[in-house]
C-alpha positions in Angstrom: 0.0 0.0 0.0 1.5 3.3 -1.1 1.5 6.0 1.5 -0.6 8.4 -0.5 -3.2 5.7 -1.0 -3.2 4.9 2.7 -3.8 8.5 3.6 -6.7 8.8 1.1 -8.3 5.6 2.6 -7.8 6.9 6.1 -9.5 10.2 5.2 -12.5 8.3 3.9 -12.7 5.8 6.8 -16.1 5.5 8.5 -14.9 5.0 12.1 -11.9 4.8 14.4 -11.6 1.0 14.0 -11.4 1.3 10.2 -8.7 4.1 10.6 -6.6 1.9 12.8 -7.1 -1.2 10.6 -5.9 0.8 7.5 -2.9 2.2 9.4 -1.9 -1.2 10.7 -2.1 -2.7 7.2 0.2 0.0 5.9 2.7 -0.5 8.7 2.6 -4.2 8.2 3.7 -3.7 4.6 6.7 -1.8 6.0 7.5 -4.8 8.3 5.9 -3.7 11.6 3.3 -6.1 12.9 1.9 -4.2 15.9 0.3 -0.7 16.3 -0.7 1.2 19.4 -2.7 4.4 19.7 -2.3 6.3 22.9 -4.3 9.4 24.0 -5.1 11.2 27.3 -7.9 9.5 29.1 -11.3 11.3 29.0 -12.5 9.5 32.1 -9.3 9.4 34.3 -7.2 12.6 34.1 -3.5 11.9 34.2 -3.9 8.5 32.7 -3.6 7.3 29.1 -6.1 5.3 27.0 -4.2 2.8 24.8 -5.7 0.9 21.9 -3.7 -2.1 20.5 -3.6 -3.8 17.1 -1.5 -6.9 16.6 0.1 -7.2 20.0 0.2 -10.5 22.0 -2.9 -10.8 24.2 -0.7 -11.5 27.2 1.0 -8.1 26.8 -2.2 -6.2 26.3 -3.6 -7.8 29.6 -0.4 -7.0 31.5 -0.4 -3.4 30.2 -3.9 -2.8 31.2 -3.4 -4.4 34.6 -0.7 -1.9 35.7 2.1 -1.6 33.2 0.3 1.4 31.7 1.3 3.4 34.7 5.0 2.7 34.0 5.0 3.4 30.2 7.1 6.6 29.6 6.9 6.6 25.9 3.7 8.5 25.0 4.6 11.4 27.3 8.2 11.4 25.9 6.9 11.5 22.3 4.5 14.4 23.2 7.2 16.4 24.8 9.7 15.9 22.1 7.3 16.7 19.2 9.2 14.3 16.9 9.4 10.6 16.2 11.3 8.6 18.7 12.9 5.2 18.3 12.2 3.1 21.4 15.7 1.7 21.7 17.4 5.1 21.2 15.4 6.7 24.0 16.9 4.3 26.5 20.3 3.9 24.8 23.2 4.8 27.1 21.0 5.4 30.1 21.1 3.2 33.2 17.8 1.4 33.4 16.4 1.0 36.9 13.1 0.9 38.8 9.9 1.2 36.9 11.5 1.8 33.5 13.6 -1.3 33.7 10.6 -3.4 34.8 8.5 -2.0 31.9 11.2 -2.7 29.3 11.9 -6.2 30.7 8.2 -7.0 30.6 7.9 -5.7 27.0 10.8 -7.9 25.8 9.4 -10.9 27.7 6.2 -10.6 25.8 7.9 -10.3 22.4 7.5 -6.5 22.0 10.6 -5.4 20.1 12.1 -2.2 18.9 10.2 0.3 16.8 9.0 3.9 16.7 6.5 6.2 18.4 5.1 9.2 16.6 3.6 12.2 18.3 0.4 13.4 16.6 -1.6 16.6 16.8 -5.3 17.3 16.2 -7.0 20.4 15.0 -8.5 21.0 18.4 -5.0 20.7 20.0 -5.7 17.1 21.0 -2.4 15.1 21.4 -1.9 11.4 20.8 0.9 9.0 19.9 1.0 6.1 17.5 3.6 3.4 18.1 4.7 0.7 15.7 6.8 -2.3 16.8 7.4 -6.0 16.5 9.3 -5.6 13.2 9.9 -8.7 11.1 13.6 -8.0 10.8 16.0 -5.5 12.6 16.8 -3.9 9.2 13.2 -2.7 9.1 13.8 -0.5 12.0 17.3 0.6 10.9 16.2 1.6 7.4 12.6 2.8 8.1 11.3 5.8 6.1 10.4 7.6 9.3 8.9 10.8 7.7 6.5 8.7 5.6 5.6 6.5 8.5 5.0 9.6 10.6 2.7 11.2 8.0 0.4 8.2 8.0 0.3 8.3 11.8 -0.7 12.0 11.7 -3.3 11.3 9.1 -4.8 8.6 11.3 -5.0 10.8 14.3 -6.5 13.7 12.3 -9.3 11.4 11.1 -10.0 10.0 14.6 -10.1 13.6 16.0 -12.7 14.5 13.4 -14.9 11.6 14.6 -14.8 13.0 18.1 -15.6 16.5 17.0 -18.7 15.2 15.1 -20.1 13.7 18.3 -19.7 16.8 20.4 -23.0 18.6 20.7 -22.9 22.3 20.0 -24.2 24.3 22.9 -27.4 26.2 22.3 -27.4 29.8 23.5 -30.2 32.3 23.3 -29.5 35.3 21.0 -29.1 37.6 24.0 -26.6 35.1 25.5 -24.6 35.0 22.3 -24.4 38.8 22.3 -23.2 38.8 25.9 -20.6 36.1 25.2 -19.3 38.2 22.3 -18.7 41.1 24.7 -17.1 38.8 27.3 -14.7 37.7 24.6 -13.9 41.3 23.9 -12.9 41.8 27.5 -15.9 43.8 28.7 -16.9 43.8 32.3 -20.5 43.1 33.5 -21.0 46.8 34.0 -19.7 47.7 30.5 -21.9 45.0 28.9 -24.9 46.3 30.8 -24.2 49.9 29.5 -23.8 48.6 26.0 -27.0 46.6 26.0 -29.1 49.0 28.1 -29.6 46.4 30.8 -29.1 46.2 34.5 -25.9 44.7 35.9 -27.7 41.9 37.9 -29.5 40.9 34.7 -26.2 40.6 32.8 -24.8 38.6 35.7 -27.8 36.2 35.6 -27.3 35.7 31.8 -23.6 35.0 32.4 -24.3 32.3 35.0 -26.6 30.6 32.4 -23.9 30.9 29.8 -21.4 29.2 32.1 -23.8 26.4 32.8 -24.6 25.8 29.1 -20.9 25.8 28.1 -19.8 23.8 31.2 -17.2 26.4 32.2 -16.4 28.3 35.4 -14.7 31.5 34.1 -15.0 34.1 31.4 -11.8 33.1 29.6 -13.0 29.5 29.2 -16.4 30.7 28.1 -14.8 32.8 25.3 -12.6 29.9 24.2 -15.6 27.5 23.9 -17.6 30.2 22.1 -14.9 30.5 19.5 -14.4 26.7 19.3 -18.1 26.0 18.6 -18.4 29.0 16.2 -20.9 30.7 18.4 -19.0 34.0 18.2 -16.2 35.6 16.2 -13.7 38.1 17.6 
């Protein structure tokens, strides 16, 4: 599968499972059997949700039963902003403690060298796609890393689009939209009341309703969400 064909198929994929299946088929053609997709957990802040394709079931079970807390690679990839080769990250460093245990467990389950690619979505969502279990060491040594990274980025962009589609757009009353516009312009409650010819307590009541509808707790967050959902333009 050529990389441009893979990217076109990913862009037309109907759901996340299809995206990951296409990406994995592409990487298998390049000699990498297993693919992982890591992203910050929606349900447990500070944790990572990891999806696996092609890994041994025993490794997946062990990872989800506690090894996920020891995995440093998604965070390292996000901080670096560039592709990382697993073996290079730890090369020349004394391995001890949790990192040593994690790597020993990975090797024991047949997880070998490979790459992890940081990916970035249009809504500033970060993720990381890892590929490993190469059919030959030369595959890792001579991998076309920029091409492999492009396909990973395309996969994450498509997945991010699915998540955007399911987010319900908040519904604000016309008066609330107007007030949100002035909030985004940095106006105080008193200034907004003067502009709209209303009383300050009335404006404060509207703002409380806006915060509830947008699920925010401050004016800056309300402005950001208003711009994100296209409710206002500044």
